[in-house]
C-alpha positions as CSV (number, residue, x, y, z in Angstrom):
1,M,-63.6,23.2,67.1
2,S,-65.7,25.4,69.8
3,Y,-65.2,29.3,70.0
4,L,-63.6,28.7,73.5
5,A,-61.1,26.1,72.1
6,D,-60.2,28.1,69.1
7,Q,-59.6,31.3,71.2
8,V,-57.2,29.2,73.8
9,R,-55.4,27.6,70.7
10,R,-54.7,31.2,69.4
11,D,-53.8,33.0,72.7
12,D,-52.2,30.0,74.7
13,H,-51.4,27.3,72.6
14,D,-49.4,25.4,74.9
15,R,-52.1,24.9,77.5
16,Y,-54.5,24.2,74.6
17,L,-52.1,21.1,73.8
18,C,-52.1,20.1,77.5
19,V,-56.0,20.2,77.9
20,L,-56.3,17.5,75.2
21,F,-55.1,15.3,77.7
22,A,-57.8,16.0,80.0
23,P,-61.0,13.9,80.1
24,A,-63.4,14.7,76.8
25,R,-66.2,15.9,79.4
26,L,-63.9,18.3,80.9
27,R,-62.2,19.9,78.2
28,E,-64.4,22.6,77.4
29,D,-64.8,23.7,80.9
30,L,-60.8,23.9,81.0
31,F,-61.0,25.9,77.8
32,A,-63.3,28.4,79.3
33,L,-61.1,28.9,82.2
34,Y,-58.1,29.7,80.1
35,A,-59.9,31.8,77.7
36,F,-60.9,33.8,80.9
37,N,-57.0,33.9,81.6
38,A,-56.1,34.8,78.2
39,E,-58.4,37.6,78.2
40,V,-56.9,38.9,81.6
41,A,-53.4,38.4,80.5
42,K,-53.6,40.6,77.3
43,V,-54.9,43.6,79.0
44,R,-51.7,45.4,79.3
45,E,-51.0,44.8,75.7
46,S,-54.7,45.9,74.6
47,V,-54.3,49.5,76.3
48,T,-52.2,52.5,75.9
49,E,-53.1,54.1,79.2
50,Q,-52.7,52.3,82.7
51,L,-56.0,53.6,83.7
52,I,-57.9,52.0,81.0
53,G,-56.1,48.7,82.0
54,R,-57.0,49.2,85.7
55,M,-60.7,49.5,84.6
56,K,-60.7,46.6,82.5
57,L,-59.3,44.5,85.4
58,Q,-61.8,46.3,87.5
59,W,-64.6,45.0,85.1
60,W,-63.4,41.3,85.5
61,R,-63.4,41.7,89.2
62,D,-67.0,43.2,89.3
63,L,-67.9,40.2,86.9
64,I,-66.5,37.6,89.4
65,A,-68.2,39.3,92.2
66,A,-71.6,39.1,90.3
67,I,-71.3,35.3,89.5
68,Y,-70.5,34.6,93.1
69,E,-73.1,37.0,94.6
70,G,-75.8,36.4,92.3
71,G,-75.6,39.7,90.6
72,N,-76.1,40.7,86.9
73,V,-73.7,38.6,84.5
74,P,-73.6,40.2,81.0
75,K,-75.0,38.3,78.2
76,G,-73.8,37.6,74.6
77,N,-69.8,37.0,75.4
78,P,-68.9,33.4,75.3
79,V,-66.1,33.5,77.8
80,V,-68.0,35.4,80.6
81,E,-71.2,33.1,79.8
82,A,-69.1,29.9,80.0
83,L,-67.2,31.3,83.2
84,A,-70.3,31.6,84.9
85,V,-71.4,28.0,84.1
86,I,-68.3,26.5,85.4
87,V,-68.1,28.5,88.7
88,K,-71.3,27.0,89.4
89,R,-70.8,23.6,88.1
90,H,-67.4,22.8,89.8
91,G,-67.7,25.1,93.0
92,L,-64.5,27.0,91.9
93,A,-62.8,28.7,94.9
94,R,-63.5,32.8,94.6
95,E,-60.1,33.3,96.4
96,D,-58.2,32.0,93.5
97,F,-60.0,34.4,91.0
98,D,-59.6,37.5,93.5
99,V,-56.0,36.5,94.0
100,L,-55.2,36.2,90.3
101,L,-57.1,39.4,89.5
102,E,-55.2,41.4,92.2
103,T,-51.8,40.2,91.2
104,R,-52.6,41.0,87.4
105,E,-52.7,44.6,88.7
106,R,-48.8,44.6,88.1
107,D,-49.2,44.2,84.6
108,V,-50.9,47.5,84.1
109,G,-48.3,49.3,86.4
110,D,-45.0,50.4,86.5
111,D,-43.6,48.4,89.5
112,D,-40.6,46.4,88.8
113,F,-39.7,43.1,90.2
114,A,-37.4,43.5,93.3
115,D,-35.9,40.0,93.6
116,V,-36.4,36.3,92.4
117,A,-39.0,36.1,95.3
118,D,-41.1,38.8,94.1
119,L,-41.1,37.3,90.8
120,E,-42.2,33.9,92.1
121,S,-44.8,35.8,94.2
122,Y,-46.3,37.1,90.8
123,A,-45.9,33.5,89.2
124,D,-47.5,32.0,92.6
125,G,-50.6,34.7,92.1
126,T,-51.1,34.2,88.5
127,S,-50.2,30.9,87.1
128,A,-50.4,28.9,90.2
129,R,-53.8,30.2,90.9
130,L,-54.9,29.3,87.5
131,T,-53.5,25.7,87.9
132,S,-55.4,25.6,91.2
133,L,-58.6,26.4,89.4
134,A,-58.1,24.0,86.7
135,L,-57.4,21.2,89.2
136,Q,-61.0,21.9,90.8
137,I,-62.4,21.5,87.4
138,L,-60.7,18.1,87.2
139,D,-61.8,17.2,90.8
140,V,-58.3,16.7,92.1
141,K,-58.4,17.7,95.8
142,D,-55.4,15.7,97.3
143,E,-52.8,18.2,99.1
144,T,-49.8,16.6,97.3
145,S,-51.4,17.0,93.7
146,R,-52.2,20.8,94.6
147,A,-48.9,21.3,95.9
148,A,-47.1,19.8,92.7
149,G,-49.8,22.0,90.7
150,R,-48.8,25.1,92.6
151,H,-44.9,24.5,91.8
152,V,-45.8,23.6,88.1
153,G,-47.6,27.0,87.9
154,I,-44.7,29.1,89.4
155,A,-42.3,27.2,87.0
156,W,-44.4,27.7,83.8
157,A,-44.7,31.5,84.7
158,L,-41.2,32.0,85.2
159,T,-40.6,30.1,82.0
160,G,-42.9,32.2,79.9
161,L,-41.4,35.4,81.2
162,M,-38.0,34.5,80.3
163,R,-39.5,33.4,76.6
164,A,-41.1,37.0,76.5
165,V,-38.5,39.1,77.9
166,L,-37.9,40.7,74.3
167,F,-41.4,41.1,73.8
168,H,-41.9,43.1,77.0
169,A,-38.7,45.1,76.3
170,R,-40.2,46.7,73.4
171,A,-43.2,47.8,75.6
172,N,-40.8,49.4,78.0
173,R,-40.9,46.4,80.7
174,V,-38.2,44.2,81.8
175,P,-39.8,41.5,83.9
176,L,-36.5,40.3,85.4
177,P,-35.2,40.8,88.9
178,Q,-34.0,44.3,89.5
179,D,-31.5,43.0,92.2
180,L,-29.9,40.5,89.6
181,L,-29.8,43.1,87.0
182,A,-28.2,45.5,89.0
183,G,-25.7,42.7,90.2
184,A,-24.9,42.4,86.4
185,A,-24.6,46.2,85.7
186,L,-27.4,46.1,83.4
187,T,-30.5,48.5,82.8
188,A,-33.6,48.0,81.3
189,H,-32.1,50.0,78.4
190,D,-29.8,47.6,77.8
191,V,-32.1,44.8,77.4
192,Q,-34.4,47.1,75.0
193,E,-31.3,47.9,72.9
194,R,-30.0,44.2,73.0
195,R,-26.7,44.8,74.8
196,N,-24.4,43.1,77.0
197,A,-25.7,39.7,76.1
198,A,-23.3,37.7,78.2
199,R,-24.1,39.8,81.5
200,L,-28.0,39.4,80.6
201,A,-27.5,35.3,80.3
202,V,-26.0,35.3,84.0
203,V,-29.4,37.0,84.9
204,I,-31.7,34.7,82.8
205,E,-29.6,31.4,84.1
206,Q,-30.4,32.4,87.7
207,V,-34.4,32.5,86.9
208,A,-33.9,29.4,84.7
209,R,-32.6,27.6,87.8
210,T,-35.4,28.7,89.9
211,A,-37.8,27.5,87.5
212,R,-35.9,24.1,87.3
213,A,-36.0,24.0,91.1
214,H,-40.0,24.3,91.0
215,L,-40.1,21.6,88.5
216,D,-38.1,19.4,90.7
217,K,-40.1,20.0,93.5
218,A,-43.3,19.1,91.8
219,R,-41.9,15.8,90.7
220,S,-41.1,15.0,94.3
221,F,-44.7,14.7,95.1
222,R,-46.8,11.5,94.4
223,V,-49.8,12.9,92.3
224,D,-53.2,11.8,91.3
225,R,-53.2,10.7,87.5
226,G,-56.3,12.7,87.2
227,A,-54.2,16.0,87.6
228,L,-52.2,15.3,84.3
229,A,-53.5,17.7,82.2
230,T,-52.7,20.6,84.5
231,L,-49.2,19.3,85.1
232,L,-48.0,18.7,81.7
233,P,-46.8,22.2,81.1
234,A,-43.8,21.0,83.2
235,T,-42.9,18.9,80.3
236,L,-43.0,21.9,77.8
237,A,-41.2,24.0,80.6
238,D,-38.4,21.5,80.5
239,S,-38.1,21.8,76.7
240,Y,-37.8,25.4,76.9
241,L,-35.5,25.5,79.7
242,S,-33.3,23.0,77.9
243,G,-33.2,25.2,74.5
244,L,-32.3,28.1,76.9
245,E,-29.5,26.1,78.3
246,R,-28.2,25.0,74.8
247,R,-28.2,28.8,73.7
248,K,-26.2,29.7,76.9
249,Y,-29.0,31.6,78.1
250,D,-28.8,34.2,75.5
251,V,-32.3,35.6,74.7
252,Y,-31.0,37.6,71.9
253,D,-30.1,34.5,70.0
254,P,-32.7,34.4,67.2
255,R,-33.6,30.7,67.9
256,H,-35.0,31.9,71.2
257,A,-38.2,33.3,69.5
258,L,-38.3,30.5,67.1
259,Q,-38.4,27.5,69.6
260,R,-41.8,25.6,69.4
261,P,-43.4,23.4,71.9
262,A,-42.0,19.9,72.4
263,V,-45.2,18.2,71.0
264,G,-43.4,14.4,70.7
265,R,-42.2,14.5,74.2
266,L,-45.7,15.8,75.5
267,I,-47.5,13.2,73.7
268,W,-45.0,10.6,75.0
269,N,-45.4,11.9,78.8
270,G,-49.0,12.3,78.5
271,L,-49.6,8.5,77.1
272,R,-47.4,7.4,80.2
273,G,-49.1,9.5,82.7
274,R,-45.9,11.5,83.5
275,F,-45.1,15.1,83.5
């Protein structure tokens, strides 16, 4: 297993599984993209001060600028070196990187998500932009496949945020819409202290229904089969959302943290060319 594949397997196991359904010649390039994303996604957890986090994100922005503008790209970092190669090899859109990194600024700040639309905007700027770049690597250019990818990306991010609610709460951050929390008479402290499970479940259910709506929208499009590896997270999202529903959207339930990817369903859908 390559260095990049191993990093993605450790840091983003679900996407690692999906990459295995891509053409063999493109897998390493997808691993390079997802390894970059893993590095950026864990900036908040790797620092204790916002300023340091912002400096790390600025380093990545400077790197992207150097890659596109012919500047000095540092040597010796496998992720950086591979990223520079795939940008040129596939003509990846700089705008997607710029938006992704700009949106990730929210990770190191104190801004809460005002409402579901704000949460969707964050998902669009991060996961959906990453999906867009992956589709470019797969040379999928038709608008319907790209639209499907955007909705899958948003649904995947929303699902991930719900799966990680307690993880983020331990770091004094609750990535849920503030208007829904207020409507349920909940505060961030309630989530951190694992109180009022039934009221929190109402909030989680509304976010889950939004994620489901994006999955339904994605599946309404006729897509290029070549896009499958980037759309298969929809299958895993289905499984995680179904698990939430079975547990009545109670993220305090110990089974929530123990749920694993539906590998069997992923393989079945992958073989059928479905997502």
